[in-house]
Phi, psi and omega in degrees: 000126184289137185258132181245127179229355182255131177295346180275351182292133184309311183294317173304323181289326178292312180300324181291322179302308183291328174291339172264026175061026170282119187279145182230126179252142174222111185062230178269012186246164173245134177261130184225164179256129174252127181240125174119152184300320190288314182291329179286320177299320182288320181297314182294326181287319192258329190232343174106206183287146178283172167290316180207139175247130180245122188249153171270128177298134172074007176259120187224132173208172181293324181290321179292321177286328172295315176299315179304321196291346181268356187250129176298141176312323188284349180262003186234142175228163178244135169254149178282177191293326184293319182286323178298319177290333181280343179258343186286146182248018174228162183299318188245094185290159177248013169082019175204145175209155185239136158265126182231167183246123177242142179293144187235129177070028178299144180298131178270151175239157177286157186271146176268330176256199187282151180206167180250139171243114177262131186250099182048043177282113191259344179274122185301330179289326179291314180304310185297319181295321181294321183293317180294328178289317186298318182289329183289330185259356172087027174296151183281318190207159175237128177242144186227130180282155167314136185097354169286153170300147177295126193289344180258018173289159185299316186294318177295324177290317179294326178284328178280334173055048173092001184292333174317328192259009184237007189208152166285131183230130179228126185258165176058042177266137176274108189308317179302312187293320175303305180307310181307302192287333184285317186055031173260164176299142180255121180249129182226136176270138185206151175254009180277193182284162177068039174259153174247152179291125180309319187273001175244006184258145175265116179264138182291153180291332169238141182194167163255121173275128180247120187235136193252183181299143186302338182250317180272338182075197187288141179295149177306319178306314185281327177298324184296343181265006186290134171282316183224139176248122193235147173237150179259123176294142184223173177291145175309144178090349178270125184280312182201171176253155170297134190308321179291328173289319180300317177307316185289318180298313185292310185291325181284333172289328170297314179297315182296320183298331182237032181291341181279000000 
């Protein structure tokens, strides 16, 4: 395994760029940086070998040794601690990161079962948490309209904790086109008129849930397509909930109603 100790090394500079969300395209694919044992293990289990594995010199654990055992030597390099700290995006690094290849701009298909449509949700933490929740409740897919945070950014990857590899994800999807093609009931959270209490409403077993921008909510065009407009009851004086929390409450209520 080759040891790299100079910050002037070309491979180190490339890893550092990717770790700081500098986009690198290769043909029709995007190269990204995954950091940490859990994400790297998930990649190996669900997607296969990385383009490159980077280990920290003198960092040893049973998990790291087991991970390295599955990797051919020509795909692995070692950084000294100074270089690894320079690329790490977390306070306490775990001594490993992968460069991996993800498809870019794949054609999407409409879901047959339940799915989530995010409409211009811009906070990476919210996007990642929604992905993680969607996997937990068994959603088929998550779709994101233009204006959403990039699902492959470092902040989204960290908050989703591997959810990317367990669900269909489609970016740059025109919301109205998706709703028309899917032909499923459309459920939207709203604080406007003609809304129903989430916990007093009969929810369909399969639907597309639409959740909107942190400040503006769901766009009027998508709101107009709602089969049901739902509100989450709150204490007096509370204006709204964080979109990731609202998503979790709604998806778990649907799951509760149809858990049998």
